[in-house]
C-alpha positions as CSV (number, residue, x, y, z in Angstrom):
1,M,-27.5,-8.9,11.5
2,A,-29.7,-7.3,8.8
3,A,-28.2,-6.0,5.6
4,A,-30.3,-2.9,6.0
5,D,-28.4,-2.0,9.2
6,L,-25.2,-2.2,7.3
7,S,-26.6,0.0,4.5
8,E,-27.4,2.6,7.1
9,E,-24.0,2.4,8.7
10,I,-22.1,2.9,5.5
11,G,-24.6,5.5,4.2
12,H,-25.8,3.8,1.1
13,V,-29.0,2.0,0.3
14,F,-28.5,-0.4,-2.6
15,T,-30.7,-0.2,-5.6
16,D,-29.6,-3.8,-6.3
17,A,-29.7,-5.6,-2.9
18,A,-28.2,-8.7,-4.5
19,L,-24.9,-6.9,-4.8
20,L,-24.6,-6.5,-1.1
21,R,-25.6,-10.1,-0.5
22,Q,-22.8,-11.1,-3.0
23,A,-20.3,-8.9,-1.2
24,L,-21.0,-10.7,2.0
25,T,-20.7,-14.2,0.5
26,H,-17.4,-16.0,0.8
27,R,-16.4,-18.4,-1.9
28,S,-16.6,-21.3,0.6
29,H,-20.3,-20.7,0.8
30,S,-21.8,-20.5,-2.7
31,Q,-21.8,-18.7,-6.0
32,P,-21.9,-15.8,-6.7
33,H,-19.2,-15.0,-4.1
34,N,-17.4,-11.8,-3.4
35,E,-14.1,-12.1,-5.1
36,R,-15.0,-10.1,-8.2
37,L,-16.4,-7.3,-6.1
38,E,-13.3,-7.4,-3.9
39,F,-11.2,-6.9,-7.1
40,V,-13.1,-3.8,-8.0
41,G,-13.3,-2.6,-4.4
42,D,-9.5,-2.8,-3.9
43,A,-9.0,-0.5,-6.9
44,V,-11.6,1.9,-5.8
45,L,-10.3,2.0,-2.2
46,N,-6.7,2.7,-3.3
47,C,-7.9,5.4,-5.6
48,V,-10.1,7.1,-3.1
49,I,-7.5,7.1,-0.3
50,A,-4.8,8.3,-2.6
51,A,-7.0,11.2,-3.7
52,E,-7.9,12.1,-0.1
53,L,-4.3,12.1,0.9
54,F,-3.4,14.2,-2.1
55,R,-6.1,16.7,-1.1
56,R,-5.4,16.8,2.7
57,F,-1.6,16.9,2.5
58,P,-0.8,19.3,-0.5
59,A,2.9,19.7,0.5
60,L,3.8,16.0,0.9
61,P,5.9,14.3,-1.8
62,E,4.8,11.0,-3.5
63,G,6.9,8.8,-1.2
64,D,5.3,10.1,1.9
65,L,1.8,9.9,0.4
66,S,2.5,6.3,-0.4
67,R,3.6,5.5,3.1
68,L,0.5,7.2,4.5
69,R,-1.7,5.2,2.2
70,A,0.0,2.0,3.2
71,G,-0.8,2.8,6.8
72,I,-4.5,2.8,5.9
73,V,-4.8,0.3,3.1
74,N,-3.4,-2.8,4.7
75,Q,-5.0,-6.0,5.9
76,V,-4.8,-5.1,9.6
77,S,-6.5,-1.7,9.0
78,L,-9.1,-3.1,6.7
79,A,-10.0,-6.0,9.1
80,T,-10.3,-3.5,12.0
81,H,-12.7,-1.4,10.0
82,A,-14.6,-4.5,8.9
83,E,-14.9,-5.4,12.6
84,S,-16.3,-2.0,13.4
85,L,-19.0,-2.7,10.9
86,A,-19.6,-6.2,12.3
87,L,-19.0,-7.7,8.9
88,G,-17.9,-11.0,10.5
89,G,-21.4,-11.6,11.8
90,R,-22.9,-10.8,8.4
91,L,-20.7,-13.0,6.3
92,K,-22.0,-16.1,4.6
93,L,-19.3,-18.8,5.1
94,G,-19.0,-22.4,4.2
95,E,-19.4,-24.8,7.1
96,G,-15.7,-25.6,7.3
97,E,-14.7,-22.0,7.1
98,A,-17.1,-21.0,9.8
99,R,-15.9,-23.8,12.1
100,S,-12.3,-22.7,11.6
101,G,-13.0,-19.1,12.7
102,G,-13.3,-17.6,9.3
103,A,-15.6,-14.9,10.5
104,A,-12.7,-13.4,12.6
105,R,-9.9,-14.1,10.1
106,P,-8.3,-10.7,9.1
107,S,-7.9,-11.7,5.4
108,I,-11.5,-12.7,5.0
109,L,-12.7,-9.5,6.8
110,A,-10.4,-7.3,4.8
111,D,-11.6,-8.9,1.5
112,A,-15.3,-8.5,2.6
113,L,-14.8,-4.8,3.2
114,E,-13.2,-4.3,-0.2
115,A,-16.1,-6.3,-1.7
116,V,-18.7,-4.0,0.0
117,I,-16.9,-0.9,-1.4
118,G,-16.9,-2.6,-4.8
119,A,-20.6,-3.4,-4.5
120,V,-21.3,0.3,-3.9
121,F,-19.3,1.2,-6.9
122,V,-21.1,-1.2,-9.2
123,D,-24.5,-0.2,-7.7
124,A,-24.1,3.6,-7.9
125,G,-20.8,4.6,-9.4
126,F,-17.5,6.2,-8.3
127,D,-18.8,9.3,-6.5
128,R,-21.1,7.2,-4.2
129,A,-18.3,4.7,-3.6
130,Q,-16.0,7.6,-2.8
131,A,-18.4,9.0,-0.2
132,V,-18.9,5.6,1.5
133,T,-15.2,5.0,1.6
134,V,-14.4,8.3,3.1
135,K,-17.2,7.8,5.7
136,I,-15.7,4.5,6.7
137,F,-12.1,5.7,6.9
138,E,-12.7,9.3,8.1
139,A,-11.4,8.7,11.6
140,A,-8.2,7.0,10.3
141,L,-7.7,9.8,7.8
142,A,-8.1,12.5,10.4
143,A,-5.7,10.8,12.8
144,L,-2.8,10.6,10.3
145,D,0.5,12.1,11.3
146,P,2.5,12.8,8.2
147,V,5.7,13.1,10.2
148,G,5.3,10.0,12.4
149,S,4.1,7.9,9.5
150,E,7.2,8.5,7.3
151,K,8.9,5.2,8.3
152,D,7.5,1.7,7.8
153,P,6.8,-0.4,10.9
154,K,9.8,-2.6,10.5
155,T,12.1,0.4,10.4
156,R,10.5,2.1,13.3
157,L,10.7,-1.1,15.4
158,Q,14.3,-1.6,14.5
159,E,15.4,1.9,15.3
160,H,13.5,1.8,18.6
161,L,15.4,-1.3,19.6
162,Q,18.8,-0.1,18.4
163,A,18.4,3.2,20.3
164,R,18.0,1.1,23.5
165,R,20.9,-1.2,22.5
166,L,18.6,-4.2,22.3
167,A,18.8,-7.1,19.8
168,L,16.9,-6.8,16.6
169,P,13.6,-8.6,16.2
170,V,13.4,-12.0,14.6
171,Y,10.8,-12.8,12.0
172,R,9.5,-16.3,11.4
173,V,6.9,-17.6,8.9
174,T,4.5,-19.6,10.9
175,A,1.9,-20.5,8.3
176,V,1.2,-20.2,4.6
177,R,-2.5,-20.7,3.6
178,G,-4.5,-20.6,0.4
179,E,-3.9,-21.5,-3.3
180,A,-0.8,-20.5,-5.1
181,H,-2.4,-17.5,-6.8
182,K,-3.9,-16.2,-3.6
183,Q,-1.7,-17.1,-0.7
184,E,-1.8,-15.7,2.8
185,F,1.4,-15.6,4.9
186,E,1.4,-15.5,8.7
187,V,4.6,-14.2,10.3
188,E,5.6,-13.9,14.0
189,C,7.8,-11.1,15.1
190,V,9.8,-11.9,18.2
191,V,11.6,-9.4,20.4
192,E,13.3,-11.7,22.9
193,A,14.7,-9.0,25.1
194,L,11.3,-7.6,25.9
195,G,9.3,-10.8,25.8
196,I,7.2,-9.7,22.9
197,R,5.7,-12.0,20.3
198,A,3.3,-10.5,17.7
199,A,1.7,-12.0,14.6
200,G,0.9,-10.5,11.3
201,T,-0.6,-11.7,8.0
202,G,-0.3,-10.5,4.5
203,A,-0.5,-11.5,0.8
204,N,3.3,-12.0,0.8
205,R,6.0,-12.4,3.4
206,R,7.2,-8.8,3.4
207,G,3.6,-7.5,4.0
208,A,3.1,-10.0,6.8
209,E,6.4,-9.0,8.4
210,Q,5.3,-5.3,8.3
211,M,2.0,-6.2,10.0
212,A,3.8,-8.2,12.7
213,A,6.3,-5.4,13.3
214,R,3.4,-2.9,13.6
215,A,1.7,-5.2,16.2
216,A,5.0,-5.6,18.1
217,F,5.6,-1.8,18.0
218,E,2.2,-1.1,19.5
219,R,3.0,-3.5,22.4
220,L,6.2,-1.6,23.3
221,G,4.2,0.7,25.6
222,A,3.1,-2.2,27.7
223,V,6.6,-3.4,28.6
């Protein structure tokens, strides 16, 4: 898939095309890879989403704004948006990473999206990166429910089960991947009474549990 197509989708034509190539290069493939751009993109993304929430919800206190931001800036959400831009098919991965399904791994997709945003920032500055970020996340921002988003996924799932006198979910760490300074945890959320098993990943166990709880909660409508 051509990089030019991605530029059109995100609404930014790169002055320095090498930045986009770097943003789509995983460290398993070659140097320069996208980790430095991911670092910048993460900061830009959090700032842009925070500013958008501040503008769109002028009456919400800080705690609610933080919860809304967490609902957008998390690995599952970022990976979903990366998939909508077909980043998996555009990534340059090392042979082993490609064979193991890296192009579909949420952590790699999320990092790539942050790297793309970081690349826009380096290429054209904050205002341009802000416009691109809002364009990518506009649908998610427009769909936010400040009332329904007040509680984190684990709390919402727990209260749902308690209201129905069902046993609380069990969380199990099923895998820990990566180097010590950049680990990825995979957690399974099990709701035995409803036959639900859902997985989540995150940079720490708590984050992975929240993602697993979110996935389990979304499945409740099907049981």
